[in-house]
Every structure is written in structure tokens, then in C-alpha cells.
C-alpha positions, 0 to 999 in steps of 0.5 A: 424750519421743521426738518420734515421728519418726526420719530414717534414710538407707538405701542413699542413700534418706532415710526419715522413720519414725514411732512406732506408737500403743500399740494398733497397736504391741501388735498388731505386738509380739504378732505379732513375738514369735511370729515371733521365738520360733524365732530367739531361740536364735541370738541369744545375742550379748553386744552388745545392738544386735547381738542386736536386729538378729540377732533382727529380721533372722532373723525377717524372713528366715523370715517368711511373706508374710502377715506381711511384708504386715502389716508393710508395711501397718502401717508404710507409712502412717506412714513418709515417703520422699524422692523426686525433687524433694525431695518426701516422700510417705507410703510407702503413697502410692508403695509399689508403684512405689517398691519395685519391684525394690528388695526389699532396700531394702524389707526394710531399711526394715522392719527400721529401722521395727521397730528404731525402734519396738521396739529397746529391747524387743528389745535389753535382753533383755526379749523373750528373758526374756518369751518364756522366761517365757511358755514356762515358764508354758505348760509348767508350768501345773497344774490350776486349784484 
């Protein structure tokens, strides 16, 4: 079983990422699936990790600000960042000052958070097949009998 913690270095900055609980994860996954729907077609890469990264990056590049805020507000309280002096505060405690003028780093951090929490779901084709089945189900519904 995963310990729930993952240390990652992004552009020379060390972050400690945590796994979401199932209830919060379900909310994020639902919104992520809605955001990823339009980019599924462009993610037909054979390499699973490349496909996951393409899906996540494509979704984040085309997101509305409210969804980016939602992701930041969801992951910041469960992520830690190493700052001067070796301290590791929660990202939520230093968010505004830390990410000021570092928006590229912020998006990379979000991508890592999503990959850590949903990477297996995104990489193994589950998302693609889930969205395809959902699309088929929604278009093939007949009258109830």
C-alpha cells in the first residue's frame, strides 16, 4: 500500500505531495473527467505515461480559472514545499507569496499532484474507456420500460 506521500523535485524546488481521501478524490476525478473529455481525442499515444501527461497537460492548458482555483485549493493544503532554511510549510500557508511570478511552476506542481493521485487511472486507458462508455451510454439510451 502506498504511504500516501511522494517527494518530487520540480525546477529545483522540492515538494512533498499527499494522496487525497477517496471522497475528495472522487470530486476531483469527476471534474477532471469533464475537463479531459475534449482532449481525449488528441491523446492516442501508445506510451501510457506520455498519454497521461498529454491528458493532464492538455486539460490544464484549456481550463477555466475556476477549475484551476479548485485544483489549487484542493492540493495546496495537502502539499508541502521546501523553502529557505529547509522549512517545509504547507503550500496553502505560503501559496500567494511562493507562487508569485512562478505560474509555470504552479502548473507543473498541479500536474504532479494530479499524476500522483490519478496517474494509474489516466495512464492505463481507464479514463479513455470510461469516457467512451459514458458517451455511448448517454447517446444510446432509449425510453424506460
